[in-house]
Structures are given as C-alpha cells and as structure tokens.
N, C-alpha and C positions, 0 to 999 in steps of 0.2 A: 334392583333394591328399591322398595317404595320409599317415597319421601316422608319424613316425619310430619304428622298432622298436628296442627295447633289451632285450637279454638280461641276466638277473641270474644271476651264478655265485658259487659258494663252493667252497673247498677242503675236502673232507670225507674221512672214512674214515681219519683219521690216528692213531687209537688203536691200541694193540697190546698183546697180553698182558693184564696186569692194569692197564695204564695207559690212562686215559680222557682224551681230548683233543678239545676242540671241542664246539660245541652242534649236533651233526649233525641230530638229529630236528627241532628247532625251525627250523633253517635250511632243511631240506628242504621245509617248508610254504611257503616264501617265494620260492625260487629257481626258475629255469627250466632251469639247467644245473648239473650237479655234477661237480667235478673230484675223482676218487677216487684216493687214494694207492695205490700199487702195491707196497708192501712194502720200499722202500729207505729213505726218510726217515721213513716211518710206515706204518701199516697192517699187517695180517697176513691170512692166508687167511680166518679167520672174520669179521674186520671188513670185508674186501672183499666177502664174500658178503652180509653184512647191509646194507652200503651200497648194493649193487646192488638188493637186494630193496626197500629203502625208496624208491630212485629210481624203480623200476618201478611201485610202488604209486602214486606221486605224478605219474607221467607226466613225470618230469624226465630230460632228456637226460644221458648219461653220457660223460665224457671221462677220459682217463688223465692223472693228475697225477704226472708222472715227475720224480724227484729224484736227488740224489747219494746214494751209499751211506753215509750218515752219521746214524745214529739218535741218537747222543749229542748232535750239534749240530742235530738236527731238520732236516737238509738246508739250514740257513741259514748255514753256514760254507763259504766257498769252498775248493775243492780243486784241486790242480794235476792236471788230467786231459787226456789227448790227445783229438784229434778221433775217433779210433777207439774210445776208451772212451765218449765221449759218444754215439756211434752205438749201440754195443752196450747201454749202460745204457738208452737210450731204447727200443730194439726189445724188449729183455727185459721191461721193465715194461709196455709196451703189450700184449704177448702174455699176460702174467700176468692182467691185468684182463679181456682179451677172453675168456679161458677161463671166467670167471664170467658173462659176458653170454650166451654161447651157449646154456646150458640154458633161458634165458628167451626165446630166439628174437629177441633184439634186437641191434643193431649199435652199435659204438662211434661216437661223433659227432665227437670232437675230441681233441687232445692239448694239454696245457698244462704246461710245465716248472714246477718248484717252487723257490721260495726262491733259493738261490745259483745254481742251474743256470739259472733264469729270467733272472737279471740277467747272468750270464756269457754266455749265448746272445744276450742283447739287444745286447751290445757287441762280441762276438768273432765275426767272420765265419766262422772255421774251425769253431768249435764249433756255431754256428748252422747251417752247411751240413750238419754231421753229424747234428744233431737232425732237421732237415727231411728229410734223405735217409732216415733211419730211418722217419719217418712215411710218406713216399712209398712205400718198399719194403713197408711193412705194408699200407697201403691209401691210394692217392692221392686218394681221395674224402674223407678226413678233413680237418678244419679244424685250424688252429693258433691258439691264443690267445696273444697276445703284445702288447708295447707297440707302438703305432703308430710307424712310422719307425725301428724297431729293426733290428739285423742279422738277427734271426730272421724278421722280417716280409719283409725283402728276399729272403732265401734261400728262404723258403717260396714267395713269388710266383714266383721264378725257376724253381722246380720245378713250378709250376702248382697249388700248394695254395691252398685258400681260407684267407685270413688274416683273423682276427677281432681287430680292435684293442680293447685292454682299458684300462679306467680303474679305479683303486682308490679307492673311496669312503672306506675306512678307513685311508688313508695321506695324510700331508701332501704337498703339491706346492709347488715353486717354479717358476713358469711352467709349462712342460710336463714338468719333471723330477720324478719321484716319489722320495720318501725311503722306500725299502723297509725299511731296517733302521736302528736307532738312534734312532727317534722316541720321543717322550714322550706320555703320556696328555693332557697339556696341549695338545700340538700337534694331537692328534686331536680334542679338544673333545667336544661333545655330539653325539648322533645327528643333531640338526638341522644341526649344522655339516657333517657328512658329506653331508647332502642339499644343503646350500648349495654344497659343492665340486662335486657332480654338476651342479647348476644352472649354475655358472660354466663347467664343462667344455662343457656343451651349447651355451652361447652363444659359445664360443671356436672360431673356424674352424680353429685349429691342431689341434683334436681331432675334426675332421669324420669321421675314419675309425674312431672308437670305436663299436663295436656291442655291447659287453658291459661291465657294471659288476660289480666283485668286492667282496665283503666277506668277509674271512677268518673262518672259523668259530671261531678261537681268540682273536679280538679281544674285549676286554671289552665286554659287552652287544651282541655281534654280532647276535642276532636282532632286538633293538630297532633297531639301526642299519639293518639291511636292511629292516625294516618301514617305517621313516620314509622311506628312500630310495625304496622301491617306491611308497608312497603319494604321494610328491612327483611321481614320474614320471607316475603315473596322473592326478593332479590337473592336470598340465601338458598332458594330452592325448596323451601318448606311449603306445605299445602295448608293454606288458611281455610279451615272448614270446621263444621260441627264435629264433635267427637262422638264416639259410640255408634250404635246401630242406627240405620236410617229411620226406624220407628222406635224412638227411645223408650216410650212407655207402652201403653196399649192403645189400640185403635179405639175410637168412640164405640164401635159396635162390640168389641171385645169387653170394654169396660162396662157397658150396659148389661151384657150377658153375665159378667162376673157379679155385678151389683145385684142382679135379680136371681142369682143362683140360690136354690133352697139350701139352707144349712150353712150358708157363708158365715163364718164367725165374726162377731162384732169386734172392732178394735179394742184392745185392752191395754192398760198400763201394767207392764210386768212388775213383779215383786222387786222392790228396791228402786223403782223409777217414780 
C-alpha cells in the first residue's frame, strides 16, 4: 500500500521595496510548493524574481498567490469587489508571475488566493466561479489550492480543474472550521501543537481530501513550525512531496505551441462573471 502523499506549502515573496516580510529563505528549505505573491497584497518585481530563483534552486514548485489590491491591509481585509474584478485581479496576477517563470523554462503549477480573497472565494460562489474561470482561461492544467468543501473547490471541479485541499498547521481550528484571522499566539501554541493539529487532521475522515499543509512564512517561528510538522509527517510514514503529476501544467514547448495555435480562442469572462 502506497504511503499517503502530503505537500508542504508556504506563502512567500511578500516583501516589497524596503519592507522585508516573512522567513522566505528558511522556509524554502522545508517546503515542496511555494505560493509567490504577485504584486497586489505584497511582492514587487525584484522580490518576485528572487523568489522564483530560490524556488528553482530548491526544486520547489511555484504557484501564484493572488490577492486583493490592498498593500496597507496586506490583503487580509475584505473588500467589496465584483465577480468581474475577481476574474481580472486573478488573471492579471497569474500573468505577472508567469513572466518571471518563462526565462527559467518552467511552468506555473497552481494558484492559491491570499488572505481575504481566499476566504471570500471559499464562501461566495460568484467570486469563486470568477477566480476558477480566470485560472481555467490562463491554463486549465493548473491546480487550485483551497479549503476542502469550499465554494472555490466546487467551482474549480465544475470547470475540470485539479483541486488541492489545504490544511493550515499554523491556524486554530474548531472542528473543520479554520480561524484564519483574529487568532492569538496562545491559540497557536508551540510548534509541537501545530504538528498535533496535523496529526488530528490526518486521523479525521472529514479532512480526507487534504493534500497540502500550509505554514505562513510570517507566522512567528514559522521555519521551526514547518520543520516540526515535516518531521512528524515523515516519522508517521507519510511521503512529503509535491502533489499531482510530475509535470503539473504544460511544458514550455507545449505552452508555446498552444499559444501560437491558429484559432485558439481568446479568454473570455463568461456570462454572470
């Protein structure tokens, strides 16, 4: 019987200008997938470039961490946006990150919304449909990282996208409900408590669709937390590795051929999005 495979991911590349944010280099040594900020809630061209370089050096898969255009609130404050805006925000940011992957000859692997957009798309079907449509229009081979049983998971599956269920080791849970914002350090506990949360998740059939575990790079002692979680998974006999196919999207050659194909339809916003 094959061991269960678990991907470890972190949100990275969120520094910008003179502002340094998160323990990116240390986390890159421990994760299998990196969600790189694309310039809205965090990140800038130089930071994106460096984040891609680090991920390439470590063999870490790269996903677009798309957020709301709210640097002052770090993308963690909800905004009143339309489905059309959610679509364009998502498509714009995916394209920005993809431009930095092309010189390395690698492809984007997945898309994961950030902060408030993540939670809004988890519960609002119209916003979820818009985000999923943007991912599909860019490349239908991309995966979406989201909460299991969320609106975004449902909309992604409806469009034929690969949905990767996510669990947050560095956030408190009540049953299957995560407290994404407003938590205290006492609720987070020690790194061993984060590993215990992951243990409990793995034993709970309600989380059977979870394939990736996240630790945010800006959580206090994030590298320590991730190291303890990683070691716990390995000790339990799980395989810590990237999820999905070895070639998650398309190869650069396949993508160039597809982009150049005559009659390839332009991405459109479907009715109601």
